[in-house]
Backbone bond lengths (Angstrom), bond angles and torsions (degrees), N, CA, C in turn:
res aa  C-N    CA-C-N  psi(-1)  N-CA   C-N-CA  omega(-1)  CA-C   N-CA-C  phi
1 X - - - 1.440 - - 1.518 108.87 -
2 X 1.322 116.37 129.98 1.450 120.64 -179.96 1.522 109.06 -93.40
3 X 1.317 115.69 137.87 1.456 121.02 178.27 1.522 108.92 -95.20
4 X 1.332 117.56 147.06 1.460 120.08 -178.50 1.517 111.59 -74.45
5 X 1.314 115.04 156.41 1.449 121.06 169.64 1.516 106.14 -85.78
6 X 1.323 117.44 127.76 1.457 120.43 179.40 1.512 108.22 -101.31
7 X 1.307 115.96 122.86 1.454 121.56 -179.49 1.521 107.69 -93.50
8 X 1.323 116.08 112.02 1.457 120.14 -177.49 1.524 112.05 -96.65
9 X 1.307 117.31 -23.57 1.454 119.94 177.14 1.519 108.66 -153.58
10 X 1.304 116.26 166.59 1.456 121.04 -177.62 1.526 111.68 -64.01
11 X 1.319 117.81 -23.42 1.452 121.00 -176.30 1.520 113.94 -88.54
12 X 1.338 119.28 -9.36 1.452 120.33 -170.85 1.521 114.80 -86.45
13 X 1.343 119.60 -16.63 1.458 120.34 -179.44 1.518 109.47 -163.25
14 X 1.341 116.62 174.75 1.453 118.57 178.87 1.526 110.99 -63.05
15 X 1.333 117.25 159.80 1.458 120.19 -179.85 1.526 111.07 -56.07
16 X 1.337 115.56 142.82 1.463 121.01 -178.78 1.520 111.22 -58.68
17 X 1.314 117.56 -29.84 1.457 120.70 -178.01 1.524 112.21 -65.18
18 X 1.361 118.31 -13.28 1.461 121.39 178.51 1.526 112.05 -89.78
19 X 1.329 118.79 -11.84 1.457 122.15 178.90 1.516 110.48 -81.38
20 X 1.332 116.54 151.76 1.461 120.70 179.70 1.523 111.87 -74.05
21 X 1.338 117.67 -37.99 1.463 121.86 177.29 1.525 107.40 -128.67
22 X 1.331 115.37 124.85 1.464 121.65 -178.26 1.522 108.49 -127.53
23 X 1.337 115.59 132.44 1.457 121.80 176.05 1.524 107.58 -120.79
24 X 1.322 116.34 113.07 1.464 121.31 172.28 1.518 106.36 -85.06
25 X 1.340 117.04 128.55 1.453 120.02 -173.10 1.527 111.14 -149.97
26 X 1.328 113.93 178.31 1.458 121.43 169.66 1.525 107.33 -129.97
27 X 1.304 115.95 161.12 1.452 122.41 -172.76 1.528 113.62 -59.36
28 X 1.314 118.90 -44.10 1.458 121.83 -171.53 1.520 114.60 -100.94
29 X 1.311 118.24 11.15 1.460 122.31 -176.25 1.529 110.92 -79.28
30 X 1.352 118.47 114.65 1.465 119.61 179.95 1.527 113.28 -66.15
31 X 1.318 117.82 -31.65 1.457 120.74 177.80 1.523 110.61 -68.24
32 X 1.323 116.72 -35.11 1.465 121.55 176.20 1.527 109.89 -63.21
33 X 1.324 116.11 -46.10 1.461 120.55 -179.89 1.525 110.77 -62.33
34 X 1.324 116.81 -39.44 1.467 120.80 -180.00 1.529 111.32 -66.19
35 X 1.318 117.02 -42.70 1.469 121.00 178.95 1.528 110.61 -64.92
36 X 1.317 117.04 -44.99 1.470 120.78 179.93 1.524 110.90 -65.05
37 X 1.333 117.02 -35.74 1.464 120.58 178.12 1.532 110.96 -62.71
38 X 1.329 117.44 -39.97 1.465 120.27 177.91 1.528 110.38 -64.04
39 X 1.326 116.47 -44.83 1.470 119.47 179.47 1.523 110.59 -62.49
40 X 1.331 117.72 -43.02 1.469 120.95 179.24 1.528 110.57 -63.43
41 X 1.339 116.48 -42.56 1.470 121.06 179.53 1.526 110.82 -58.32
42 X 1.327 116.23 -34.75 1.460 121.40 -179.98 1.535 111.89 -84.73
43 X 1.337 117.19 -2.91 1.455 121.15 179.48 1.518 113.40 75.90
44 X 1.323 116.61 24.78 1.463 121.76 -177.35 1.525 110.06 -87.89
45 X 1.318 115.68 127.17 1.456 121.90 173.64 1.526 108.04 -80.10
46 X 1.329 117.22 135.72 1.463 120.16 -179.67 1.518 110.36 -146.66
47 X 1.308 114.26 159.85 1.457 121.31 174.18 1.517 107.16 -102.72
48 X 1.315 115.52 128.03 1.458 121.21 177.31 1.519 108.74 -102.51
49 X 1.323 115.85 129.70 1.460 121.73 178.12 1.521 107.40 -114.63
50 X 1.338 116.29 111.97 1.459 121.93 179.99 1.528 108.72 -81.01
51 X 1.329 116.08 114.11 1.464 120.99 -177.83 1.524 112.06 -101.88
52 X 1.322 117.31 6.75 1.459 122.23 -174.62 1.516 114.55 -59.48
53 X 1.304 117.21 -41.98 1.466 120.49 -175.65 1.522 111.80 -123.75
54 X 1.309 117.44 17.93 1.455 121.00 -175.24 1.528 109.67 -127.50
55 X 1.321 115.75 98.98 1.464 120.90 -176.96 1.525 112.06 -61.39
56 X 1.317 117.77 -35.44 1.463 120.55 179.93 1.526 110.87 -66.52
57 X 1.327 117.04 -42.66 1.470 120.59 178.30 1.531 110.75 -67.51
58 X 1.328 117.30 -37.74 1.467 119.78 177.68 1.526 110.02 -65.25
59 X 1.309 117.23 -39.80 1.465 121.16 177.23 1.528 110.54 -64.22
60 X 1.326 116.80 -42.00 1.467 121.39 176.19 1.525 110.14 -57.88
61 X 1.340 116.22 -45.53 1.462 121.30 179.28 1.525 111.12 -61.28
62 X 1.318 116.42 -47.53 1.464 121.01 -178.10 1.520 110.89 -61.89
63 X 1.307 117.42 -40.52 1.469 120.94 177.74 1.521 111.07 -65.20
64 X 1.325 117.18 -46.66 1.470 120.26 179.57 1.527 111.48 -64.40
65 X 1.341 116.74 -32.57 1.463 121.93 -176.12 1.527 112.03 -92.06
66 X 1.314 117.24 17.14 1.467 122.49 176.42 1.526 112.66 53.92
67 X 1.338 115.40 44.07 1.458 121.13 175.07 1.523 115.26 97.31
68 X 1.312 117.70 -12.52 1.470 118.81 177.64 1.515 108.44 -70.27
69 X 1.333 116.36 134.00 1.458 119.85 -173.57 1.523 113.80 -122.19
70 X 1.329 117.95 0.32 1.451 120.23 178.12 1.525 110.17 -86.35
71 X 1.324 115.73 159.14 1.456 120.47 177.56 1.519 109.43 -112.76
72 X 1.325 116.38 151.52 1.454 126.75 -1.69 1.521 111.93 -79.25
73 X 1.305 115.57 159.46 1.460 123.27 166.04 1.517 105.07 -121.02
74 X 1.323 115.15 125.40 1.463 121.20 -171.18 1.523 109.70 -118.21
75 X 1.329 114.62 134.57 1.459 121.80 177.86 1.519 108.35 -124.80
76 X 1.329 115.91 133.20 1.460 121.84 174.10 1.521 105.78 -121.13
77 X 1.328 115.71 111.07 1.457 119.57 -172.12 1.524 108.38 61.37
78 X 1.329 116.42 -132.02 1.463 120.81 178.41 1.521 112.63 -89.08
79 X 1.338 117.48 1.23 1.461 121.78 -175.86 1.517 111.49 -91.53
80 X 1.332 115.96 125.42 1.455 120.97 173.11 1.528 107.33 -83.30
81 X 1.316 116.47 107.52 1.462 121.84 -179.08 1.518 110.42 -72.73
82 X 1.328 116.98 -40.14 1.464 121.96 -175.38 1.509 109.14 113.36
83 X 1.336 115.77 -137.19 1.452 120.88 -176.37 1.516 113.44 -102.90
84 X 1.314 115.19 -164.52 1.461 122.87 -177.23 1.526 111.58 -59.90
85 X 1.323 117.24 -47.70 1.467 120.12 -179.35 1.527 111.35 -61.38
86 X 1.326 116.29 -37.56 1.464 120.78 178.89 1.529 111.03 -65.57
87 X 1.336 116.10 -41.52 1.460 120.84 178.51 1.528 110.73 -62.81
88 X 1.331 115.95 -45.54 1.466 120.14 179.98 1.521 111.38 -67.24
89 X 1.326 118.00 -33.18 1.470 120.69 176.81 1.524 110.59 -64.77
90 X 1.333 117.13 -40.55 1.462 120.28 176.40 1.523 110.69 -60.84
91 X 1.324 116.33 -42.40 1.468 120.58 178.89 1.532 110.33 -64.24
92 X 1.313 116.65 -46.39 1.464 121.81 -179.25 1.533 111.83 -61.06
93 X 1.341 115.68 -36.86 1.463 121.07 -178.63 1.527 113.10 -85.47
94 X 1.333 117.03 1.06 1.458 120.57 178.77 1.515 114.16 74.88
95 X 1.327 117.75 21.08 1.463 121.33 -176.39 1.529 113.84 -104.62
96 X 1.319 117.20 -13.65 1.463 119.92 -175.36 1.526 111.86 -67.05
97 X 1.321 117.64 -44.33 1.465 120.09 -178.92 1.526 111.69 -60.48
98 X 1.309 116.94 -39.69 1.475 120.99 179.23 1.532 110.22 -64.70
99 X 1.320 116.46 -44.92 1.463 120.21 179.22 1.528 111.00 -62.40
100 X 1.327 116.51 -42.14 1.469 120.36 177.72 1.520 111.18 -63.67
101 X 1.309 116.72 -41.80 1.475 120.84 179.35 1.521 111.19 -63.99
102 X 1.318 116.88 -41.17 1.474 121.07 179.02 1.514 111.28 -64.08
103 X 1.339 116.92 -32.86 1.465 121.22 -179.16 1.529 111.79 -87.63
104 X 1.315 116.59 -9.04 1.460 119.97 -177.62 1.513 112.01 76.59
105 X 1.361 116.79 21.24 1.470 120.68 -176.60 1.467 115.24 -90.90
């Protein structure tokens, strides 16, 4: 099982936009935990960006998510998946594996 890289500040790792799978989240968000659990179950490596106490990271997330400000916000490659329910819908519909394969994730 691969563990995610957690980005705590802009200086600690490459920009999230360079990762194949990015999950913007907060520490206590149950939907964030559920989305990350699905990715881990599938063996998907992802970068987690904690936006809970970082206004700049939250602004980055909101801009990338076209104004959506709730967490999680999930990106696979250049595709904005949306939130936890959207991720699970892709899995249920059999589309998540294809999207991950296209992104190299």
